[in-house]
C-alpha positions as CSV (number, residue, x, y, z in Angstrom):
1,M,82.2,70.7,105.3
2,P,82.4,72.7,102.1
3,I,82.5,76.4,102.6
4,S,79.7,78.2,100.9
5,P,80.8,80.2,97.9
6,S,79.6,83.5,99.2
7,V,82.2,83.0,102.4
8,E,85.0,81.8,100.0
9,F,84.6,85.2,97.8
10,Q,84.9,87.1,100.7
11,R,88.3,85.8,101.8
12,L,89.5,86.1,98.3
13,E,88.0,89.7,98.1
14,Q,90.3,90.3,101.8
15,A,93.4,88.3,100.4
16,H,93.2,90.3,96.7
17,P,91.6,93.4,96.8
18,R,90.0,94.2,93.4
19,H,90.1,98.2,93.9
20,R,93.3,100.1,95.5
21,E,92.8,102.1,98.5
22,P,91.8,105.3,97.8
23,S,94.4,107.1,99.7
24,S,97.2,105.6,97.4
25,L,95.7,106.7,94.6
26,R,97.6,110.2,93.5
27,S,95.9,112.2,90.9
28,R,98.0,113.7,88.0
29,E,97.4,115.6,84.7
30,V,97.1,113.5,81.6
31,C,96.5,113.9,77.8
32,P,92.7,113.4,77.2
33,H,93.6,111.3,74.3
34,C,96.1,108.8,75.0
35,K,96.0,109.3,79.0
36,R,100.1,109.3,78.9
37,E,101.9,112.1,81.6
38,L,102.1,115.6,80.5
39,T,104.9,118.0,80.7
40,E,103.8,121.4,82.0
41,F,105.6,124.7,81.1
42,R,105.3,127.8,83.5
43,F,106.4,130.9,82.7
44,C,105.1,134.8,83.2
45,V,104.2,137.1,80.6
46,D,104.0,140.9,81.6
47,G,103.6,139.4,85.3
48,V,101.1,137.0,84.5
49,P,101.9,133.5,85.3
50,I,100.8,131.3,82.5
51,S,100.7,127.3,82.2
52,T,100.7,125.1,79.2
53,W,100.6,121.5,79.4
54,S,102.4,119.2,76.3
55,C,101.7,115.4,75.3
56,A,105.0,114.0,73.6
57,E,102.4,112.3,71.0
58,H,99.7,114.7,70.6
59,G,101.8,118.7,71.5
60,D,99.7,120.9,73.4
61,V,96.5,119.8,75.0
62,Q,94.3,120.4,77.6
63,P,95.0,118.3,80.6
64,M,92.5,116.1,82.2
65,K,92.9,115.0,86.2
66,S,93.0,111.2,86.3
67,A,94.8,108.7,88.9
68,I,95.1,106.3,85.8
69,S,97.4,107.3,83.4
70,N,99.7,104.8,80.8
71,P,103.2,104.7,80.5
72,T,105.7,106.4,78.0
73,R,106.6,103.9,75.2
74,P,109.8,102.6,75.3
75,G,112.3,104.4,73.8
76,E,110.4,107.6,73.5
77,S,111.3,111.1,74.6
78,T,109.0,113.6,76.2
79,I,109.2,117.0,74.8
80,A,110.9,118.1,77.8
81,D,113.6,116.1,77.2
82,S,114.0,117.4,73.5
83,I,113.9,121.0,74.9
84,I,115.9,121.0,78.4
85,Q,119.6,119.3,77.1
86,P,122.1,118.6,79.7
């Protein structure tokens, strides 16, 4: 006897869920243009803590929180790599 399509769909959904478990998602600061992770620079000026965010491609940007981010392109260095040298 054949299985109904809805039962088969439920079986596939359990084996291969379409969405990740919400607790496994990690929110991070990404560039609003290319959605790649940003480099944060923290420093103090007259005792006031200041944070700036920088994208390898777009420079200084206002970060946006996202659970999705694009990987850095192969061979591309981040701004932090060019500033901080061993």
